[in-house]
N, CA, C and O atoms as CSV, one atom per row, in Angstrom:
chain,resi,resn,atom,element,x,y,z
A,1,MET,N,N,8.892,5.420,5.950
A,1,MET,CA,C,7.643,5.591,5.255
A,1,MET,C,C,7.934,3.825,4.540
A,1,MET,O,O,7.034,3.002,4.372
A,2,ALA,N,N,9.147,3.644,4.279
A,2,ALA,CA,C,9.865,1.919,3.923
A,2,ALA,C,C,10.133,1.859,4.957
A,2,ALA,O,O,9.842,0.723,4.586
A,3,SER,N,N,10.444,1.877,6.100
A,3,SER,CA,C,9.997,0.873,7.223
A,3,SER,C,C,9.126,0.584,7.465
A,3,SER,O,O,9.097,-0.492,8.061
A,4,GLY,N,N,8.195,1.068,7.286
A,4,GLY,CA,C,6.703,0.821,7.634
A,4,GLY,C,C,6.174,0.164,6.623
A,4,GLY,O,O,5.331,-0.686,6.910
A,5,LEU,N,N,6.414,0.313,5.633
A,5,LEU,CA,C,6.013,-0.813,4.411
A,5,LEU,C,C,7.168,-2.355,4.406
A,5,LEU,O,O,7.142,-3.536,4.059
A,6,GLY,N,N,8.024,-1.431,4.991
A,6,GLY,CA,C,8.600,-2.807,5.473
A,6,GLY,C,C,8.485,-4.231,6.679
A,6,GLY,O,O,8.696,-5.440,6.586
A,7,TYR,N,N,8.124,-3.486,7.569
A,7,TYR,CA,C,7.013,-3.520,8.303
A,7,TYR,C,C,6.076,-4.769,7.928
A,7,TYR,O,O,6.303,-5.969,7.769
A,8,LEU,N,N,5.130,-4.112,7.867
A,8,LEU,CA,C,3.850,-4.487,7.125
A,8,LEU,C,C,3.982,-6.105,6.120
A,8,LEU,O,O,3.326,-7.147,6.120
A,9,HIS,N,N,5.129,-5.632,5.379
A,9,HIS,CA,C,5.443,-6.957,4.528
A,9,HIS,C,C,5.852,-8.209,5.347
A,9,HIS,O,O,5.441,-9.345,5.109
A,10,SER,N,N,6.871,-7.806,6.526
A,10,SER,CA,C,7.413,-8.875,7.214
A,10,SER,C,C,5.919,-9.411,7.966
A,10,SER,O,O,5.786,-10.537,8.445
A,11,LYS,N,N,5.415,-8.913,7.960
A,11,LYS,CA,C,3.651,-9.340,8.693
A,11,LYS,C,C,2.605,-9.964,7.875
A,11,LYS,O,O,1.448,-10.301,8.126
A,12,LYS,N,N,3.540,-10.039,6.536
A,12,LYS,CA,C,2.405,-10.823,5.518
A,12,LYS,C,C,1.120,-9.926,5.079
A,12,LYS,O,O,0.106,-10.307,4.494
A,13,ILE,N,N,1.523,-8.389,5.616
A,13,ILE,CA,C,0.213,-7.642,4.726
A,13,ILE,C,C,0.624,-6.653,3.790
A,13,ILE,O,O,1.646,-5.998,3.992
A,14,VAL,N,N,-0.285,-6.444,2.498
A,14,VAL,CA,C,0.211,-6.040,1.271
A,14,VAL,C,C,-0.395,-4.724,1.491
A,14,VAL,O,O,-1.586,-4.816,1.786
A,15,TYR,N,N,0.067,-3.511,1.437
A,15,TYR,CA,C,-0.189,-2.132,1.728
A,15,TYR,C,C,-0.973,-1.537,0.258
A,15,TYR,O,O,-0.441,-0.520,-0.187
A,16,ARG,N,N,-1.886,-1.938,-0.341
A,16,ARG,CA,C,-2.357,-1.615,-1.921
A,16,ARG,C,C,-3.013,0.066,-2.046
A,16,ARG,O,O,-3.701,0.076,-3.066
A,17,ASP,N,N,-3.030,1.051,-1.572
A,17,ASP,CA,C,-3.461,2.159,-1.929
A,17,ASP,C,C,-2.149,3.023,-0.769
A,17,ASP,O,O,-2.268,3.538,0.343
A,18,LEU,N,N,-1.230,2.880,-1.488
A,18,LEU,CA,C,0.108,3.869,-1.457
A,18,LEU,C,C,-0.095,4.883,-2.345
A,18,LEU,O,O,-0.005,4.692,-3.558
A,19,LYS,N,N,-0.404,6.118,-1.789
A,19,LYS,CA,C,-0.314,7.490,-2.642
A,19,LYS,C,C,-0.707,8.980,-1.551
A,19,LYS,O,O,-1.401,9.039,-0.536
A,20,THR,N,N,-0.077,9.848,-2.143
A,20,THR,CA,C,0.503,11.005,-1.728
A,20,THR,C,C,-0.764,11.462,-0.468
A,20,THR,O,O,-0.324,11.835,0.620
A,21,LYS,N,N,-1.767,11.431,-0.598
A,21,LYS,CA,C,-3.022,11.246,0.053
A,21,LYS,C,C,-3.208,10.475,1.308
A,21,LYS,O,O,-4.096,10.765,2.109
A,22,ASN,N,N,-2.485,9.622,1.461
A,22,ASN,CA,C,-2.231,8.763,2.214
A,22,ASN,C,C,-1.027,8.402,3.073
A,22,ASN,O,O,-0.941,7.461,3.862
A,23,ILE,N,N,0.066,9.504,2.716
A,23,ILE,CA,C,1.376,9.359,3.783
A,23,ILE,C,C,0.968,10.298,4.578
A,23,ILE,O,O,0.385,11.271,4.098
A,24,LEU,N,N,1.225,10.179,6.137
A,24,LEU,CA,C,0.701,11.562,6.868
A,24,LEU,C,C,2.128,12.057,7.685
A,24,LEU,O,O,3.139,11.390,7.467
A,25,MET,N,N,2.193,12.946,8.401
A,25,MET,CA,C,2.646,13.410,8.843
A,25,MET,C,C,2.973,14.020,10.564
A,25,MET,O,O,2.626,15.162,10.864
A,26,GLY,N,N,3.313,13.569,11.065
A,26,GLY,CA,C,2.753,14.092,12.680
A,26,GLY,C,C,3.594,15.324,13.178
A,26,GLY,O,O,4.471,15.769,12.437
A,27,GLU,N,N,3.379,15.837,14.294
A,27,GLU,CA,C,4.006,17.165,14.477
A,27,GLU,C,C,5.771,17.231,14.483
A,27,GLU,O,O,6.507,18.163,14.161
A,28,ASP,N,N,6.187,15.507,15.108
A,28,ASP,CA,C,6.830,15.656,15.644
A,28,ASP,C,C,7.956,15.148,14.131
A,28,ASP,O,O,9.168,14.984,14.271
A,29,GLY,N,N,7.381,15.008,13.062
A,29,GLY,CA,C,8.334,14.771,11.940
A,29,GLY,C,C,8.124,13.491,11.301
A,29,GLY,O,O,8.320,13.448,10.086
A,30,TYR,N,N,7.585,11.940,12.188
A,30,TYR,CA,C,7.217,10.909,12.265
A,30,TYR,C,C,6.277,10.409,11.060
A,30,TYR,O,O,5.093,10.706,11.220
A,31,VAL,N,N,6.613,9.643,9.778
A,31,VAL,CA,C,5.366,9.237,8.735
A,31,VAL,C,C,4.435,8.334,9.099
A,31,VAL,O,O,4.845,7.322,9.667
A,32,PHE,N,N,3.196,8.465,8.893
A,32,PHE,CA,C,2.055,7.511,9.046
A,32,PHE,C,C,1.743,6.999,7.693
A,32,PHE,O,O,1.968,7.585,6.634
A,33,LEU,N,N,1.130,5.691,7.872
A,33,LEU,CA,C,0.591,5.572,6.517
A,33,LEU,C,C,-0.847,5.365,6.988
A,33,LEU,O,O,-1.175,4.516,7.817
A,34,ALA,N,N,-1.676,6.222,6.380
A,34,ALA,CA,C,-3.410,5.641,6.577
A,34,ALA,C,C,-3.771,5.071,5.431
A,34,ALA,O,O,-3.070,4.993,4.422
A,35,ASP,N,N,-5.205,4.542,5.614
A,35,ASP,CA,C,-5.656,3.846,4.999
A,35,ASP,C,C,-5.999,2.874,4.585
A,35,ASP,O,O,-6.146,2.683,3.378
A,36,PHE,N,N,-6.257,1.844,5.654
A,36,PHE,CA,C,-5.625,0.212,5.369
A,36,PHE,C,C,-6.833,-0.085,4.841
A,36,PHE,O,O,-7.239,-1.039,5.504
A,37,GLY,N,N,-7.591,0.179,4.068
A,37,GLY,CA,C,-9.020,-0.539,3.789
A,37,GLY,C,C,-9.084,-1.563,1.822
A,37,GLY,O,O,-9.931,-2.304,1.323
A,38,LEU,N,N,-7.984,-1.134,1.409
A,38,LEU,CA,C,-7.434,-1.629,0.644
A,38,LEU,C,C,-6.307,-2.952,0.804
A,38,LEU,O,O,-5.808,-3.732,-0.007
A,39,ALA,N,N,-6.197,-2.771,2.216
A,39,ALA,CA,C,-4.532,-3.902,1.928
A,39,ALA,C,C,-5.351,-5.013,2.194
A,39,ALA,O,O,-6.575,-5.094,2.084
A,40,LYS,N,N,-4.279,-6.128,2.672
A,40,LYS,CA,C,-4.920,-7.377,2.236
A,40,LYS,C,C,-3.709,-8.655,2.939
A,40,LYS,O,O,-2.536,-8.836,2.612
A,41,PHE,N,N,-4.283,-9.155,3.661
A,41,PHE,CA,C,-3.476,-10.311,4.136
A,41,PHE,C,C,-3.056,-11.349,3.110
A,41,PHE,O,O,-3.953,-11.724,2.356
A,42,VAL,N,N,-2.071,-11.783,2.978
A,42,VAL,CA,C,-1.464,-12.531,2.049
A,42,VAL,C,C,-1.065,-14.001,2.674
A,42,VAL,O,O,-0.068,-13.952,3.394
A,43,LYS,N,N,-1.646,-15.256,2.532
A,43,LYS,CA,C,-1.342,-16.503,2.915
A,43,LYS,C,C,-0.169,-17.503,1.806
A,43,LYS,O,O,-0.018,-17.520,0.584
A,44,ASN,N,N,0.342,-18.079,2.680
A,44,ASN,CA,C,1.460,-18.937,1.678
A,44,ASN,C,C,2.113,-18.423,1.172
A,44,ASN,O,O,2.976,-19.198,0.761
A,45,ASP,N,N,2.426,-16.761,0.681
A,45,ASP,CA,C,3.112,-16.517,-0.047
A,45,ASP,C,C,2.533,-16.520,-1.670
A,45,ASP,O,O,3.052,-16.709,-2.770
A,46,LYS,N,N,1.248,-16.223,-1.202
A,46,LYS,CA,C,0.455,-16.634,-2.496
A,46,LYS,C,C,0.548,-14.713,-3.207
A,46,LYS,O,O,0.684,-13.717,-2.495
A,47,LYS,N,N,0.435,-14.725,-4.604
A,47,LYS,CA,C,0.587,-13.830,-5.323
A,47,LYS,C,C,-1.474,-13.265,-5.019
A,47,LYS,O,O,-2.450,-13.963,-4.746
A,48,THR,N,N,-1.329,-11.652,-5.262
A,48,THR,CA,C,-2.777,-10.930,-5.480
A,48,THR,C,C,-2.982,-10.617,-7.131
A,48,THR,O,O,-2.405,-9.925,-7.970
A,49,GLU,N,N,-4.043,-11.454,-7.106
A,49,GLU,CA,C,-4.077,-11.037,-8.547
A,49,GLU,C,C,-5.484,-9.728,-8.773
A,49,GLU,O,O,-5.700,-9.048,-9.775
A,50,SER,N,N,-6.040,-9.736,-7.802
A,50,SER,CA,C,-7.155,-8.339,-8.007
A,50,SER,C,C,-6.199,-6.839,-8.289
A,50,SER,O,O,-5.055,-6.731,-7.848
A,51,MET,N,N,-6.895,-5.726,-9.102
A,51,MET,CA,C,-6.436,-4.445,-9.232
A,51,MET,C,C,-7.270,-3.727,-8.090
A,51,MET,O,O,-8.373,-4.268,-8.013
A,52,CYS,N,N,-7.173,-3.053,-7.495
A,52,CYS,CA,C,-7.246,-2.305,-7.169
A,52,CYS,C,C,-6.949,-0.786,-6.740
A,52,CYS,O,O,-6.218,-0.673,-7.724
A,53,GLY,N,N,-6.896,0.033,-6.354
A,53,GLY,CA,C,-6.201,1.403,-5.753
A,53,GLY,C,C,-7.079,2.601,-6.931
A,53,GLY,O,O,-8.095,2.561,-7.624
A,54,THR,N,N,-6.166,3.439,-6.684
A,54,THR,CA,C,-6.922,5.272,-7.287
A,54,THR,C,C,-6.528,4.828,-8.955
A,54,THR,O,O,-5.330,4.711,-9.213
A,55,PRO,N,N,-7.164,4.677,-9.650
A,55,PRO,CA,C,-6.610,4.515,-11.123
A,55,PRO,C,C,-5.864,5.631,-11.882
A,55,PRO,O,O,-5.262,5.491,-12.947
A,56,TYR,N,N,-6.015,6.875,-11.089
A,56,TYR,CA,C,-5.321,8.511,-11.368
A,56,TYR,C,C,-3.837,8.022,-10.684
A,56,TYR,O,O,-2.827,8.589,-11.101
A,57,MET,N,N,-3.698,6.960,-9.624
A,57,MET,CA,C,-1.872,7.512,-9.705
A,57,MET,C,C,-1.473,5.783,-9.782
A,57,MET,O,O,-0.873,5.249,-8.850
A,58,MET,N,N,-1.748,5.286,-10.586
A,58,MET,CA,C,-1.435,3.681,-11.516
A,58,MET,C,C,-0.593,4.406,-12.724
A,58,MET,O,O,-0.781,5.561,-13.107
A,59,ALA,N,N,0.347,3.509,-13.228
A,59,ALA,CA,C,0.992,3.387,-14.490
A,59,ALA,C,C,0.040,2.957,-15.405
A,59,ALA,O,O,-0.565,1.905,-15.200
A,60,PRO,N,N,-0.215,3.786,-16.605
A,60,PRO,CA,C,-1.030,3.111,-17.702
A,60,PRO,C,C,-0.426,1.668,-18.201
A,60,PRO,O,O,-1.011,0.804,-18.854
A,61,GLU,N,N,0.409,1.664,-17.890
A,61,GLU,CA,C,0.393,-0.477,-18.319
A,61,GLU,C,C,-0.141,-0.763,-17.433
A,61,GLU,O,O,-0.880,-1.655,-17.849
A,62,ILE,N,N,-0.392,-0.608,-16.057
A,62,ILE,CA,C,-1.297,-1.640,-15.009
A,62,ILE,C,C,-2.504,-1.329,-15.611
A,62,ILE,O,O,-3.078,-2.350,-15.989
A,63,ILE,N,N,-3.268,-0.033,-15.906
A,63,ILE,CA,C,-4.652,-0.347,-16.096
A,63,ILE,C,C,-4.853,-0.684,-17.339
A,63,ILE,O,O,-6.053,-0.725,-17.610
A,64,ASN,N,N,-3.976,-1.008,-18.422
A,64,ASN,CA,C,-4.197,-1.358,-19.781
A,64,ASN,C,C,-3.298,-3.144,-20.025
A,64,ASN,O,O,-2.950,-3.761,-21.032
A,65,ASN,N,N,-3.211,-3.438,-18.519
A,65,ASN,CA,C,-2.823,-5.431,-18.281
A,65,ASN,C,C,-1.741,-5.357,-19.240
A,65,ASN,O,O,-1.089,-6.365,-19.515
């Protein structure tokens, strides 16, 4: 999973919906990330400022700003 996230970051893609429901395991034991609906391509190393994802999976301080 860490390798997959590292690869996405190297391609300037932020995967913004990391939760147990979106982590899949194949029969061969390889891990896959699913649901790229909230993923975002970041240009020029800018920060993302929008809040997205599942509130039940977020830390309370993130929801409360």
